[in-house]
N, C-alpha and C positions, 0 to 999 in steps of 0.2 A: 938361292931362295932362303936358306937358313940365315944367311947374312942380312938379307933385307928384313926378314921378320925380326931378327934381333935388333936391328937398327930402329924399326917401328916401335917395338916395345920400349926401347930405351927413350925414344922421344916422348911417348905417352907418359912414362913414369916421370920424366923430367918436368912435363907440364903439370902433372898432378902435384908434384912436390912444390913447384913454384906457386900454384894456387893455394896450397895448404899453408905455405909460409905467409902469403899475403893475408889469408884469413885469420891466422893466429896473430899477425901483427896488429890487425884492427879490432880484434875481439875485446881487449880491455876498454877501449874508448866507447865502443857500442854498448858494452855492458854497463858502463858508467852512465850513459845517457838513458838507456831503455829501462834499466832496473832501478826501482826506488830503493831508498834506504830501508833498513830493517824495520823502522817504525811505520813507514808508509806502505810497505808490502802487505802488512796485515789489514790496513784500513782501505786500501784502494786496489782493485783488480780490474784489468782492462780486458775487453773482449772485442773481437771483430765480428759484428753482426751484419747480415745481409740486409740491404735496404728494402727488399721485397719480402713480405711476411710469407712464411711457409716455404721459402726457397733459400735457405741459408747459404748454399754453395753454388746456386745457379740463378743469377739475376735475370737471365734471359739469353737466348741465342743471339749473338751479335751485339750484346749490350754489356756495359760496365757501370758500376756505381758512379754517379756524378757527384759534384760538390754539394748539391742540395739534397743528397740522399736518394734521388730518384734515378732510375736507369737511363743511361744515355747510349748513343751509338758507339760501338767499339772502334777505335782508330786503327788505321793500317799499321801493323807492327813492323812491316818491312821498311816503312818510311821513317820510323822513329829511331832506328839504329839498334844496336845490341841491347839486351836487357841489362839492367843494373841490379846489383844485389843490395838488399837491405835487410835489416834485422827487425822483422815483424814479430809480434807477440805470439802468433799462432802458426808460424811457419808459412806466412803468406808469400806468394810469388811476387817478386819485385818487378812487376810489369807495368808500373805506373809511368807517369810523365815527369821528367826532371825539369824543374823550372825554378830558378832562384834559390837553389840549394835544397828544394823540397823533393822528397821521394814519395810519390803518391801512393805507392803500394806498401811502403814500409813504415818504420817508426822514426826515421831520421828527421830532425827538425832543423830549420835554419836558425841562425843566431847563436847565443851562448850555448855551450854544451854542458852536460852534467845534469844531476838530479834536480837542481833549481830551475834550470831552463825547461826541463821536461815537465815539471810540476806546474809551472806557470802557463804553459801552452796547452795543457790537456783539459778537455771539457769533461769534468767529473762531477757527479752529484752524490753526496754522501748522506745516508740516513743518520738519525740521532745515535743509532747504535754503532755507526762506523762503517756499515756495509753499503755498497753502491746500489742505487735504485734504478738508475737509467742505464747507462752503458755507453761508452764512447771509445773510440780508437784514437790513437795519437795522430793519424794522418788526416789532413784537411779534407781529402776526397773520400774519407772513409768514416765520417762522423755519422753516428746512428740517428735516423730521423725520429720525429715524435710518433706516437701511436697513430694519430690521424693520417699522417703521410704514409705510414706503413700499409694502411688499408686502401689507399687510393691507387688507381691504375695510372699509367703514364698519360698525361694530358695530350690531346691532339695537337698536332703542329699548327700553329697560327700563321696566317698569311698577312703581311702588313703589320701596322701598329695595332695595339690593343684597342684603341679608341676610334679607329678609322671607320668601322661599320656603324658604330653608334653615332658618330658625327654625321655620316651621310644620311642616316635615318631621320635625324633631327633637322638638319639644315637643307637637305635636298629632297627628301620624301616626307612631306607633311602628313601628320596623322589624319585619317578621314574623320570628318564630323558627321555623325549619324543624323543629326538634326538638319543639316544642310544638304545631305546626300539626296539626289533625286530618286524617286521611286518609279521604276519603269513597269507599266502595266500593259497587258495584252489588250488590243482593241476589243470592245464589246460588240458582239454580233448576235442577232437573233432576239434582241430585246425589243418589245413593242415601244411605240412612242410614249413618253412619259405623260401620264394623265394630269391635266391641270385641275386646279380647284374649280368645282362647278360654279357656274354663274347662272343667274335667272334667264339670260338670253342665250344659253348654250344650245348647240344644234340638237335637235330631237325634241325640244319642247314645243308644245302646240302653238304658243304665241311667239312670233318673232319679236314683237315688242308688247309688253303688257298693256299698252294703251293704243295699239295700232288699229284696233277696230276690226280685226279679221280673225275669225275662228270658225273652224268646222269641227263638229264632233268626231269625224273620222280622223282628223289630225291628232286629236287627243287620245281617243280610245285605241286606235290602231298603231300609231307611230310613237307613242310616248315611251315605250320600253325599248329604246334603240341604242342605248349607250353601249360602247364596246366592252367586251368582257376582258378583264385582266387575266392573262394566261400565264402559266408557269413558263419560266425562261426556256426550259428544255423543249417546249412546244410552241413558243412564240414564233411568229413568222419572221423570216430573215429580211424580207423587203428587197428593194432594188435601189442600188446606188446610182444616182444621176447627178454627176457634178458634185455640188455641195448640198444636195437634197437627198433625203431618205424617203422613198416612196413605198407605201404598203397598199397594193391593190388586192381586191378580193372579189369573188363572184360566187353567188349562191343560187342553186336551182332546186326548187321544191315542187313536190306533187302532193295533192291532197283533195279535200272536199270542203265546199262552202255551202251551208244550208240556206243562206239568204244573202247572196252577193249584192242584190239591189238595196238592201237595208230598208225595206218597206214593211208595210203591215203584214201580219202572218197570213191573211187571206190572199195576198198578192205575191207572197214569197215563192221563189222558184230556185231550187238548189242546183248546183252544177259542180262538176269536177273543176278543181282550181290548179292552175299552173303559175307558180310565183317565181319570177326571175328578178334578181337584185344584184347590183354591183356597187362597190364602195371603193373610194380612193382617199387615203390619208397620206399626207406628206408634211414634212417639217425640214427646215433648213438647219445646217450645221455651222452657221456663222459664229465667229467669236463675239461679235456684237450684233444687236438687232436680231429679228427673227421673222420668218414668213412661214405660216403653217395653215393647214386647212383640212376640213373633213367634208367629203362630198358623198352623197348617196342617192341612188335612183333605182326605182323598181317598177315592175309592171305585173299586175294580176290579171290573168286571162281565164275567163270562164267559157269554155267552148259551148256548153249547153245553154248559155245565156249571154250572148255576145254584147248586149246592151249594158251589162254590168261590168264588163272589162274596163279597167281604169289604171292610170299611172299614179305614181307619187314620187316625190323627191324632196330633199332638204340638204342644205349645205352652208358652210361658213368658211370664209378665208380671212385670216387676220395678219396684219403687218404691224410689227413693233419696231420703232426706230429709237435707239438710244442716242439722243442728241448730245447729252453730256451726263455727268453723274447725277444731276438732280432733275433733268427734264427728259420726259419720254413722250413720244408721239405715237398714237394708236390709230390705225385705220382698219375698217372691217367692211366686208360685203357679205350678204346673206340672201338666201332665197328659200321659199317653201312652195311646193306644188301639191295640191290635193284635189279631191272632188267633193261636190255636194251630194247628199243623198236625195233621192227623188221626193221623199216626204218632208223635206225641210220647210218650216213655216216661211222662211225668206224666199223660197222659190215660188210660192203661191201657185203651185200647179200640182194637182193630184195625179194626173195622167201622164207625167213626163216620162219619156222612154229612154232618156240618156242621163248620165251623171255629169253635169257641167263641171269644167275644170276651174279651180281657183288658184291663182298665182300671186304670190307676194314676194317682192324683192326690194332690197334697199342697201344703203351704205351709211357708214358713220365715220366721223373724223374727230379726233380729240387729242388733248394734251394733258399730261399730269406733271405738275411741278411739286417737288418735295422740299420742305423747309425743316430740316432735322426730322422730328417725328410728325410734323404736320404736313399734309399733302392736300393739294387743291387740284381738281380735275374739271375740265370743261369739254363737253362733247356735243356735237351737232349731228343729227340724223335726218335722212330722207328715206321714206318708204312709200312704195306704190303697190296697190292691190287692183287686180283685174279679174273679171268674172266672165266665163263663157256663157253664151246664150243657151237656153234650154229648148228642147224639141218635144212636142206633144205627140201622142199616138196618131192624131189625124194630120200630122205634118206641120202644124202651126209652130212658129218660132216665137219664144218669149224672150225679149231682149232684156239683158241685165246690165246694159251700159250705164244705167243710172246709179249703179253701185260702185263703179270704178272711181277711185279717189287716191289722192296723195296726202301724205302726212309729213309735216315738218316739225321737228322738236329740238329743244335745247335742254341739256341737263347739266347742272352744277352740283358737284359733290365736294364736301370738305370732310376729311378723315384725320383722326389723331391716333397714333399707335401707342396705346397704353402699355402694352407688352408685345413681344413678338408674336403672341398667339391671338390677341384680341385688338381689333382696330374699329372702334365705333365711328359712325359717320352720320352726317346730315345731308339730305339731298333735296334739291328743288328741280321741278320739271315744268316746262311750259311747251305746249304744242298747239298746232292748228291743223284741221282737216279740211281739205278742199276737194269737192267732187268735180268730175269732168263736166257734168250737166248741171245747169243752174238749178233745175227742179227735177225731182224724181217723177215716176209715173203717176203718183197721187197728187202732184202739184206742190210738194213741200221742198223748202230749201234746207238741206241738211248739213251745210257747212257749220263748223263749230270750233270753239276755242276752249282749251282746258289748261288748268294749272293744278299742280300737286306738290305735296311736301311729305317727306317720309324720313324716318330715322331707322338705323339698323347697325349692323356690325358684321365685320368679316372675321371669321374664326379659323384658326389653323392649329389645332391640337394634334401634334404628331401621334400617329398610331391610335387616334381616337376619332374626333369629329373635325371636319373641315368644310368650309363653304361660306355662304353668305345668306343673311336673312334681313328683311326690312319690311316696314309697314307704315302706313300713313293714310291721308285723306286726299281726295281730289274733287274738283268742281269743274263742270262742263256747261258752257253756255252755247245755245244754238241761235243761228241767224234768224230762222223762222220763229216768229213770236208764238205760234201755236204749239211749238215743241217746248215742253217744260225743261228747265235746267236740271242737271243731275248732280247730287252729292253722294259720293260712294267711297267706301274704303278701298285701298289698294294694298296688295301684298305681293312680295317676290321672295321666294326662298329656294335655295338649292343646297342641300346638305348631304354629306357622305359620312357614314358612321362605320368605322372598322370595328365591328363587334368582337370578332376573334380573327386570328390570322387566316381562317378559312371562310369567314362569313362577313359580307359587306352589305350594308343597308343604305339605300339612296332615297331621298325624299325631295320632291319638287312640288312647289305650290305657287299659284298666281291668282290674283284677283284684280279685275279692272272693268272698264266700260268698253264694249264692242258695239259695232254699228249694225243697224238693221234698216230694212226698207218696208217693214210691216206698217201699214197705215195706222196713225195714231200713236205709235211708239217712238219715244225719243232715242232709246238705246237699250242695250242689254247689259245687265249686271252679271258678269261671268265669274265663276269661281271654279278653279281646277286644282286637282291634287293627284299626284302619282306616288306610289310607294313600291319599291323594288328590293327584293332580298336575293342575294346571290350566295350560294354555298358550294364550295369545292369538295365533292365527295372523294375524288382522287386527284392526282396531279393533272390528269388529262380528262377528267369528267366533272362537269359543272352543271348545276341546276339553278334556274332562275324562276322565281314566282313573284308575281306582283299584281297590283290592282290600280285602277284609275277611277276618279270621281269627277263628275261634271254637273254643274247646276247653272241654268240660264233663266234669268228673270227679266221678261220683256216689260220695260217701264211704260206705263200708260195703257196697257192692255192686259188681259187676263191669261196670258200664255206663260206656262211654266214647264221647264224641261229638266229632267233628272236622268243622268246617264251613269252607267257603271260598266267597267270591263275588268276581266280577270285573265291572266295569261300564265302559262307554264312553258318553260323552254329547257331542253336538255341538249347539251353539247358534249360530244365524245370526240376527242382529237386523236386520230390515228398517228399522226406525226405533225411536223411543222406546217405542212401545206394542205392537209386534208382533214376535214371535220365532218362528222355526221350530226345533223341538227334535226330535232323534232320539236314542233311548236303546236300548242293549243291556245286558241283565243276565243273568249266569249265576250260579246258586246250586247248591251241592252240600253234603250232609251225609253223613258216613260214621259209622255207629253200630254198636256191638256188640249192641244190642237188635234183635230181629227186627222187620221191617217199619218200622224207623225211618230207614233210609237213603233218600235221594232225590237227584235232579238235575233242574234246571229251566232252561229258556231262555226269555227274554222279549224281544220286539222291539216297540218303540213308536215311532210318528211322530206328532207333534202340533204344535199352535200354542199359543203362550203370549201372553196379552193382558194388558198393563199399562195400565189406563185412567188 
């Protein structure tokens, strides 16, 4: 044992002596390379600084200073072989990589040895006073980074080339153009059919055609205020989708009281409980080109305590627009109106009539509109027919009104010029002829006639203000029977909508023309009508409508004059989209120079409106 220990100590001492001899042998050369001369030692001082600020001796676990001064992954020491010794300035470990005569962890330099070589390869910065401002080491892998790099963390490792992602973004993934990007919107549901600009011949007006020769005061005074109410989207009916059509049906049932359902003189008036049933059907196509739309309404007023006064009424229009090309449009329209005569009407010529005869008017129109830049020319032809039901007297006698049935054929030519998108003035010419089914009426007169009219007007469409159409002119009518004097009269057609405020809307309708009569000695009736309606939304689901109507009939050739007036108030409270509570009050009055033709009437109704 002692021999073995002695032998081991001897071997260790021999190894230490050998290493000390080698170290002493290379010391002069290393000192000659690493140490500057006496003059340079005072001016230049070398330091070994850590590339990571704040950690001079610990660049990071598993990291070493790299050539660019930033930490890099530490290489496997076992694969690099035994460490090599070098003479660093601060006693640094010689654990760098040997390549081309360079010792990464020490101060050994490749190339010529000595102070000259060391001075030429060292990165030193000297102030004017001779002291170093920066700091650098003699090893290429140990150069001190600039202050900006000292504050930066290690950059993330990149995959692929530096420009690969940028090149893909530019060449393979084009940047989106917001101007050309489509905007996806949700489908709109629950919105009512868009309202068109009002026209003189729109549904609900008392005259299907201003010159058709058919008018009953009931059609004006009772049915004039029938335009649909614009509802808030949250309470608008959803409608029913049938193929490419949107259908909006509705039904209203009301209960109330009518003080004079016969609309006769106060001495003969007989009040009754009133039951009002009314149905409506609006539809519109959703075609990309052309359009088919319509508004249909029918109702029945039942008076159980006065059955003879029960009466129907209806009105409707169906329109077809065909877009033949960019400049040519073809329009077709069918229309109808059903109403009843009052028992005291001068045209009925019966004081003791026990029923209210039905009056039915229906017709169709076909026309085309050609546009030449701002100039447009339209030509429209119309055919209308009027039929009258016979009247019955209290003694059972039947009074025939077949002599009042007639057809009207008309042609209308209009030329318009669009001065601005808001105003389009026009000139219109109208020619028509009226032919009765019977050659002569009950008094032996031939009432067939021809008429011609000219008018000027304008279509206006000021957004958020006034929209509609107004025109006026003169007409002349000549009768076949020489005993009937020809008529010259003004004509007027107006339908305007004024959006006074976002909550208030005002509607005005007016017409003037010549209507037909069978009163002996009278050529015709100069008729003037006007309706004014104001709608105000008190709440999103509460609307109130007030309005009035005016009527004046001048029988030409006789001394009969009629003046009519009506006032209405209606309140609609919408519980939800499909259920509405409606209250209506209607006052009607006609004052006539003819005996038993004057009357006044009050109607009160309260009901529910259902929009499935």
